C-alpha positions in Angstrom: 5.8 -1.9 2.5 4.7 1.1 -0.1 5.4 4.4 0.1 2.5 6.8 -0.2 2.8 10.3 -0.7 0.2 12.5 0.9 -0.5 16.1 0.5 -2.3 18.4 3.0 -2.7 22.1 2.9 -3.7 24.3 5.7 -2.9 27.5 7.6 -3.6 28.0 11.8 -7.0 27.7 11.7 -7.2 24.3 10.1 -4.2 22.8 11.8 -6.6 21.1 14.2 -8.7 19.6 11.6 -5.3 18.8 9.0 -4.1 16.5 12.2 -7.2 15.1 12.0 -6.5 13.6 8.6 -3.5 12.8 9.4 -4.5 10.7 12.3 -7.0 8.8 10.8 -4.5 7.9 8.0 -2.1 6.4 10.6 -4.5 4.6 12.1 -5.1 2.8 9.0 -1.7 2.8 7.2 -0.9 -1.1 8.5 2.4 -1.9 6.5 2.2 1.8 4.5 5.2 4.4 4.6 3.3 7.7 4.7 5.4 10.9 3.7 3.2 13.5 4.4 4.0 17.1 2.6 1.9 19.7 4.5 1.3 22.9 2.4 2.3 25.8 5.1 -0.1 28.7 5.3 1.8 30.3 8.2 1.1 27.2 11.0 2.3 28.7 14.7 5.6 26.8 15.9 2.9 25.1 18.7 0.5 23.8 15.9 3.4 22.2 13.9 5.0 20.7 17.1 1.2 19.0 17.8 1.1 17.7 14.0 4.8 16.2 14.4 3.5 14.6 17.8 1.7 12.4 15.5 4.7 10.4 14.6 3.6 8.3 17.6 0.8 6.6 16.3 2.9 5.4 13.7 5.8 6.7 12.4 5.9 8.5 8.9 7.8 11.7 7.7 6.1 15.0 7.7 7.3 18.0 6.1 6.2 21.4 6.4 6.2 23.2 3.0 6.2 27.0 3.1 4.5 29.0 0.4 4.8 31.9 -1.6 1.5 33.7 -1.6 2.4 36.2 -4.4 2.9 33.5 -6.8 -0.9 32.9 -6.3 -2.5 36.8 -6.6 -4.5 35.5 -9.7 -6.2 32.9 -7.9 -6.7 36.1 -4.8 -9.4 37.3 -7.2 -11.7 34.6 -7.5 -15.0 35.0 -5.8 -16.8 31.7 -4.7 -17.5 30.5 -1.3 -16.1 31.8 2.2 -15.3 28.0 3.4 -12.6 27.9 0.2 -9.5 29.9 1.8 -6.4 30.9 0.4 -4.4 27.5 0.9 -7.2 25.5 -1.3 -5.3 27.2 -4.1 -1.8 26.0 -3.1 -2.5 22.5 -5.1 -2.4 24.1 -8.1 1.0 25.1 -7.9 2.2 21.7 -6.2 4.0 20.5 -8.8 6.4 23.5 -8.3 6.6 23.7 -5.0 7.2 19.7 -4.3 9.8 19.1 -7.7 10.7 15.7 -6.7 7.5 14.4 -5.9 5.9 12.5 -9.0 2.5 11.1 -7.6 0.8 12.6 -4.8 -2.3 11.9 -2.9 -4.2 15.4 -2.2 -6.7 15.5 0.6 -8.7 18.7 2.3 -8.8 19.3 5.5 -12.2 17.8 5.8 -11.8 14.4 5.2 -11.0 11.5 7.2 -9.7 8.0 5.7 -11.2 4.7 6.8 -8.8 2.3 5.4 -5.0 2.1 4.2 -4.7 4.6 0.9 -1.9 2.1 -0.7 -4.8 0.7 -3.5 -5.7 4.6 -4.3 -2.1 5.6 -4.5 -1.2 3.0 -7.4 -3.9 3.7 -9.1 -2.8 3.6 -12.5 -3.5 7.1 -14.4 -3.1 5.8 -17.7 -2.6 8.9 -20.1 -4.9 10.8 -17.3 -3.1 13.4 -15.0 -5.3 13.0 -12.0 -7.9 10.8 -10.5 -10.9 11.6 -8.4 -14.4 11.1 -8.0 -17.8 12.4 -9.4 -18.8 15.4 -7.5 -22.3 15.2 -5.5 -24.1 17.7 -7.7 -22.8 15.3 -11.0 -25.8 13.1 -9.6 -27.8 15.5 -8.1 -28.2 17.8 -10.9 -29.5 17.4 -14.6 -27.1 19.7 -15.8 -24.0 17.7 -15.2 -25.8 14.4 -16.1 -22.4 12.6 -17.8 -20.1 15.0 -16.5 -16.7 14.1 -15.6 -16.2 16.8 -13.1 -14.7 15.4 -9.6 -14.8 17.0 -6.3 -11.4 18.3 -5.4 -11.4 17.6 -1.6 -9.7 14.4 -2.6 -7.6 13.8 -6.0 -4.4 11.7 -7.0 -2.2 13.8 -8.7 0.2 13.1 -11.5 3.1 15.5 -11.0 5.6 14.0 -13.2 2.8 14.7 -16.1 1.9 18.4 -14.9 5.5 19.6 -15.0 6.2 18.2 -18.4 3.0 19.4 -19.9 3.0 22.8 -18.1 -0.1 22.2 -16.5 0.3 25.1 -14.4 0.6 27.5 -16.6 -2.9 26.2 -17.9 -4.5 26.6 -14.8 -3.9 30.2 -14.5 -4.8 31.2 -18.2 -8.3 28.9 -17.1 -8.7 31.6 -14.4 -7.4 34.6 -15.9 -9.8 34.2 -18.8 -12.3 33.0 -16.5 -12.3 34.3 -13.4 -15.9 35.7 -13.3 -17.4 32.5 -14.3 -15.8 30.0 -11.2 -18.0 29.1 -8.6 -16.1 26.7 -7.0 -12.7 27.8 -6.6 -9.6 25.6 -7.3 -12.3 22.7 -7.8 -13.6 24.5 -10.8 -10.0 25.4 -12.4 -8.8 21.7 -12.0 -11.6 20.0 -13.4 -12.3 22.7 -16.9 -8.3 23.1 -17.4 -8.1 18.7 -17.3 -11.6 17.7 -18.1 -10.3 15.3 -20.8 -7.7 13.6 -18.4 -9.0 12.7 -15.9 -9.9 9.4 -14.2 -13.3 8.7 -12.2 -12.5 6.6 -9.5 -15.4 4.4 -7.3 -17.6 6.8 -5.1 -15.9 4.9 -1.8 -12.7 6.9 -2.1 -14.5 10.2 -1.9 -17.7 9.5 0.1 -19.0 13.2 0.2 -21.2 13.8 3.4 -23.2 17.0 4.3 -26.9 16.6 4.6 -29.3 13.9 3.8 -29.1 14.7 -0.4 -25.9 15.6 -0.6 -24.2 12.3 -0.4 -22.4 10.9 -3.2 -22.8 6.8 -2.1 -24.5 5.5 1.0 -21.9 2.7 1.1 -21.4 1.4 4.8 -17.9 1.3 4.6 -16.3 4.5 3.1 -12.5 4.4 2.4 -12.7 8.1 2.4 -15.3 10.3 3.9 -15.4 14.1 2.8 -17.5 16.9 5.1 -18.5 19.1 2.4 -20.1 22.1 2.7 -20.6 24.8 5.6 -21.9 22.6 8.4 -18.6 20.7 9.4 -18.3 18.3 11.9 -16.8 20.5 14.1 -19.9 23.0 13.8 -22.3 22.5 16.6 -25.7 21.5 15.8 -24.3 20.5 12.2 -26.6 17.7 10.2 -23.6 15.7 8.9 -23.3 11.6 8.5 -20.9 9.8 9.8 -19.6 12.7 12.3 -18.4 10.1 14.8 -15.6 9.2 12.8 -14.1 12.4 13.2 -14.4 12.7 16.6 -12.8 9.0 17.2 -9.6 10.6 14.9 -9.5 14.0 17.0 -9.5 11.9 20.2 -5.9 10.8 19.0 -4.2 13.9 18.4 -3.3 16.8 20.2 -6.2 18.6 20.4 -8.2 15.5 22.2 -11.3 16.5 23.8 -11.7 17.0 27.8 -14.2 14.7 29.8 -15.8 18.1 30.0 -16.1 18.9 26.0 -16.8 15.2 25.2 -20.1 16.0 27.1 -20.6 19.0 25.2 -19.6 17.5 21.6 -20.7 13.9 22.0 -24.2 14.1 24.1 -25.2 17.8 23.3 -24.3 18.2 20.3 -25.9 14.9 18.9 -29.3 16.3 20.5 -28.9 19.4 18.8 -28.0 17.9 15.2 -30.6 15.6 15.9 -33.3 18.5 16.3 -31.9 20.4 13.3 -32.1 17.4 11.1 -35.6 17.1 11.9 -36.3 20.7 11.3 -34.9 21.0 8.0 -36.6 17.5 6.8 -39.6 16.8 8.7 -40.6 14.2 6.2 -37.5 12.4 5.5 -38.8 9.5 7.4 -41.3 8.7 4.1 -38.1 8.3 1.9 -36.5 4.5 2.3 -33.4 5.9 1.4 -33.6 7.8 4.7 -33.7 4.8 6.6 -30.9 3.0 4.7 -28.7 6.5 5.2 -29.6 6.4 8.7 -28.4 2.8 9.2 -25.1 3.0 7.0 -24.2 5.8 9.1 -25.5 5.7 12.9 -24.4 1.8 12.8 -21.0 1.8 15.0 -18.3 2.0 12.8 
């Protein structure tokens, strides 16, 4: 059996979505022993009880780690996308928050896991400090060509190296010196601070989906799906690939949909999604990649 450390950061507003991430991991854990560390941005006692109930899917350990947000004052000054909340910056002090953990997989709350995390956790980082998958922009924008800029929705952290090399102070210094240049919050801070110490992993470990144009990979069987951008699966009528998997794992949580809610989110939501998609890209059917993406995303998972 492999013991796997997983970290998720959330506040009360994202507690339900964090539970979906956990449910998806436990559903695919096989013989893995998983220890979850939830960085707690004032999660309610009721939501904590619901998250702890996920151990019914598969026995695991879940610890809630209280965060002193006064340590994040510099990061509060970053002006970026409205969906990047303060808990996103908790990972920048992760080695301090988890002093007894040497290696961990960090996952955003807008992800679902479709396989065992064993191979990912056992990734040999060598001299690198983190590992991740190239951000979608690297493939779609010329200025990012040949960049090792990763998406921070899934990161394997070597916390032991971070402590030994005082990387958290470097995160702070980078932010202090570049506060007006940071575009994507913690993701910029991590990438530009560690640009020479990042291991690039296959796309399957963070398939970033939003609309047709922003997928990092058209693989039929992604290991981790990351619903990037504003239009999450829980946004009614959103144009998002692999949305069915989110609702599949939601049904395993204490936030499972009622029969009436299922009609709204399964049937009416799908109709609205298709209409919005075709409005946004009325000529997409002329592109062969559209049909391949459609095939990969909408077949029965």
